C-alpha positions as CSV (number, residue, x, y, z in Angstrom):
1,X,0.0,0.0,0.0
2,X,3.0,2.2,-0.2
3,X,2.4,5.6,-1.8
4,X,-1.4,5.4,-1.5
5,X,-1.6,8.3,0.9
6,X,1.3,10.3,-0.5
7,X,-0.9,13.3,-1.3
8,X,-1.9,13.5,2.3
9,X,1.6,14.0,3.7
10,X,2.3,17.3,5.5
11,X,2.9,19.8,2.7
12,X,5.3,21.9,4.7
13,X,7.7,19.0,5.1
14,X,7.6,17.6,1.5
15,X,8.0,20.9,-0.5
16,X,11.6,21.2,0.3
17,X,14.1,19.0,-1.6
18,X,15.9,16.5,0.7
19,X,19.3,17.4,-0.6
20,X,18.9,21.0,0.6
21,X,18.2,20.0,4.2
22,X,20.8,19.6,6.9
23,X,20.9,16.3,8.8
24,X,19.0,18.0,11.7
25,X,16.3,19.3,9.4
26,X,15.9,15.9,7.7
27,X,15.4,14.3,11.2
28,X,12.8,16.9,12.0
29,X,11.1,16.3,8.7
30,X,11.1,12.6,9.2
31,X,9.6,13.0,12.7
32,X,6.9,15.2,11.4
33,X,6.0,12.8,8.5
34,X,6.1,9.9,11.0
35,X,3.8,11.6,13.5
36,X,1.3,12.5,10.7
37,X,1.2,8.9,9.5
38,X,1.2,7.2,12.9
39,X,-1.5,9.5,14.1
40,X,-3.7,9.0,11.0
41,X,-3.1,5.4,10.0
42,X,-1.7,3.8,13.2
43,X,1.5,1.9,13.8
44,X,0.6,-1.1,11.7
45,X,-0.7,1.0,8.8
46,X,2.4,3.1,8.5
47,X,5.6,1.9,6.7
48,X,9.1,3.3,6.9
49,X,9.1,3.5,3.2
50,X,6.0,5.8,3.2
51,X,7.6,8.0,5.8
52,X,10.8,8.3,3.8
53,X,8.8,9.0,0.6
54,X,7.0,11.8,2.3
55,X,10.3,13.5,3.0
56,X,11.9,12.6,-0.3
57,X,14.7,10.4,1.1
58,X,15.5,6.7,0.9
59,X,14.2,4.4,3.6
60,X,17.7,3.5,4.6
61,X,18.2,7.0,5.9
62,X,15.3,6.5,8.3
63,X,17.0,3.4,9.7
64,X,20.3,5.3,9.8
65,X,18.9,8.1,11.9
66,X,16.4,6.2,14.1
67,X,17.4,2.5,14.0
68,X,14.0,1.0,13.4
69,X,10.3,1.8,12.9
70,X,9.7,1.1,16.6
71,X,12.4,3.5,17.7
72,X,11.0,6.2,15.4
73,X,7.6,5.7,16.8
74,X,9.0,5.8,20.3
75,X,10.8,9.0,19.4
76,X,7.7,10.6,18.0
77,X,5.5,9.7,20.9
78,X,8.1,10.8,23.3
79,X,6.7,8.8,26.4
80,X,6.3,11.3,29.2
81,X,7.3,14.4,27.1
82,X,4.0,14.6,25.3
83,X,2.1,15.0,28.6
84,X,4.2,17.8,29.9
85,X,1.9,20.6,28.6
86,X,-1.1,18.9,30.1
87,X,0.4,18.0,33.4
88,X,1.8,21.5,33.9
89,X,-1.7,23.1,33.5
90,X,-4.1,23.5,36.4
91,X,-6.2,20.3,37.0
92,X,-9.4,22.2,36.3
93,X,-8.3,22.6,32.6
94,X,-7.9,18.9,32.0
95,X,-11.6,18.4,30.9
96,X,-11.0,21.0,28.1
97,X,-7.9,19.1,26.9
98,X,-9.7,15.7,27.1
99,X,-12.7,17.0,25.2
100,X,-10.6,18.6,22.5
101,X,-8.7,15.4,22.0
102,X,-11.6,13.0,22.0
103,X,-14.6,14.8,20.5
104,X,-13.0,16.8,17.7
105,X,-12.9,15.6,14.2
106,X,-9.5,16.3,12.7
107,X,-9.6,18.1,9.4
108,X,-7.8,16.6,6.4
109,X,-4.1,17.4,6.6
110,X,-4.2,18.5,10.3
111,X,-1.1,17.5,12.2
112,X,-2.2,15.0,14.8
113,X,-1.4,15.4,18.5
114,X,1.3,13.0,19.5
115,X,-1.0,11.4,21.9
116,X,-3.1,10.2,19.0
117,X,-0.1,8.3,17.6
118,X,-0.7,6.0,20.6
119,X,-4.4,6.1,20.8
120,X,-5.1,5.5,17.1
121,X,-2.5,2.9,16.5
122,X,-4.0,-0.6,15.9
123,X,-2.4,-4.0,16.1
124,X,-1.1,-6.2,18.9
125,X,2.6,-6.1,18.3
126,X,5.1,-6.2,21.1
127,X,6.4,-2.7,20.3
128,X,2.9,-1.1,20.4
129,X,1.9,-3.0,23.5
130,X,5.0,-1.8,25.3
131,X,4.5,1.8,24.1
132,X,0.9,1.7,25.3
133,X,2.0,0.4,28.6
134,X,4.6,3.2,28.9
135,X,1.9,5.7,27.9
136,X,-0.5,4.5,30.6
137,X,2.2,4.3,33.3
138,X,3.6,7.8,32.7
139,X,0.1,9.3,32.3
140,X,-1.4,7.7,35.4
141,X,1.5,8.3,37.7
142,X,1.9,11.9,36.8
143,X,-1.8,12.6,36.8
144,X,-2.4,10.8,40.1
145,X,0.2,13.0,41.7
146,X,-1.7,16.1,40.5
147,X,-5.1,14.9,41.5
148,X,-4.5,14.0,45.1
149,X,-7.2,12.9,47.5
150,X,-8.7,9.4,47.9
151,X,-8.2,6.9,45.1
152,X,-6.1,9.3,43.1
153,X,-4.3,6.4,41.3
154,X,-7.6,4.7,40.5
155,X,-9.2,7.9,39.2
156,X,-6.1,8.6,37.0
157,X,-6.2,5.0,35.6
158,X,-9.9,5.4,34.9
159,X,-9.3,8.6,33.0
160,X,-6.6,6.9,30.9
161,X,-8.9,3.9,30.3
162,X,-11.7,6.3,29.1
163,X,-9.3,8.2,26.9
164,X,-7.9,5.0,25.3
165,X,-11.3,3.3,24.9
166,X,-13.1,6.3,23.5
167,X,-10.4,7.0,20.9
168,X,-10.2,3.3,19.8
169,X,-14.0,3.0,19.6
170,X,-14.2,6.1,17.4
171,X,-11.3,5.3,15.1
172,X,-11.3,1.5,15.0
173,X,-14.6,-0.1,16.0
174,X,-16.8,2.9,14.9
175,X,-20.1,1.9,16.4
176,X,-23.0,3.9,14.8
177,X,-24.2,5.9,17.8
178,X,-20.8,7.1,18.8
179,X,-19.9,8.0,15.2
180,X,-23.2,9.8,14.6
181,X,-23.0,11.9,17.8
182,X,-22.1,15.5,17.3
183,X,-19.0,16.9,19.0
184,X,-21.2,19.0,21.3
185,X,-23.1,15.9,22.5
186,X,-19.9,13.9,23.0
187,X,-18.3,16.8,24.9
188,X,-21.3,17.0,27.2
189,X,-21.0,13.4,28.3
190,X,-17.3,13.4,28.4
191,X,-17.0,16.5,30.5
192,X,-19.6,15.2,33.0
193,X,-17.7,12.0,33.5
194,X,-14.2,13.6,33.6
195,X,-15.4,16.1,36.2
196,X,-16.5,13.2,38.4
197,X,-13.1,11.5,38.2
198,X,-11.2,14.7,38.8
199,X,-13.0,15.2,42.1
200,X,-12.7,12.6,44.9
201,X,-15.9,10.8,45.7
202,X,-17.3,11.3,49.2
203,X,-16.7,8.4,51.5
204,X,-19.1,6.9,54.0
205,X,-18.4,5.8,57.5
206,X,-17.0,2.5,56.3
207,X,-14.3,4.2,54.2
208,X,-15.9,3.4,50.9
209,X,-17.0,5.8,48.2
210,X,-20.6,6.8,48.5
211,X,-23.0,5.8,45.8
212,X,-24.4,9.3,45.3
213,X,-27.8,10.0,43.8
214,X,-29.3,7.0,42.3
215,X,-27.0,4.6,44.0
216,X,-27.9,1.6,46.2
217,X,-25.6,2.2,49.2
218,X,-28.6,2.4,51.6
219,X,-30.6,-0.4,50.1
220,X,-31.2,-3.4,52.3
221,X,-29.8,-6.2,50.1
């Protein structure tokens, strides 16, 4: 399938002939092309040859600079680095970030957020599984430290699970109701759930989270 999506490569990176770039500029161009393809087509749907073609270089140069497709993917995703802007913001801004990431429909040619390179990648390869595990570990550990309060780690992991699950459902499984829902409707439900997870649940006298309205904590069962 190499070359099928060539016209969709980031225009800013392909318009400059490779021989006029420095080594540093070529690495940057390869990272940009890789992030675009990984974010849009996933890990399995992206080839080193396609990435190299987007930049106008030979695939061997990709291996020379990065070593392997897995190493390039890891470099683009950047493990914890991609979360720094989010984790440096006040906790109350997290719902805005989540909703923008999960409910928006990217326009053709838009440069995908590095997080989407993980979330939208399909396949069960060892490399992708390890990168997803790293993603979850970094995200939940850092976010839990910001959340504080009871069950901070659990709440952070639930947020990560929601982010991963929602993104994969929208991009891979594509169930009809989820796909048909407007961005405004998705944001309404996402924001409500995220707000709950960002705030510690009240605990009853037994030390367990209360059920809240509509729960069954007081039922005689």
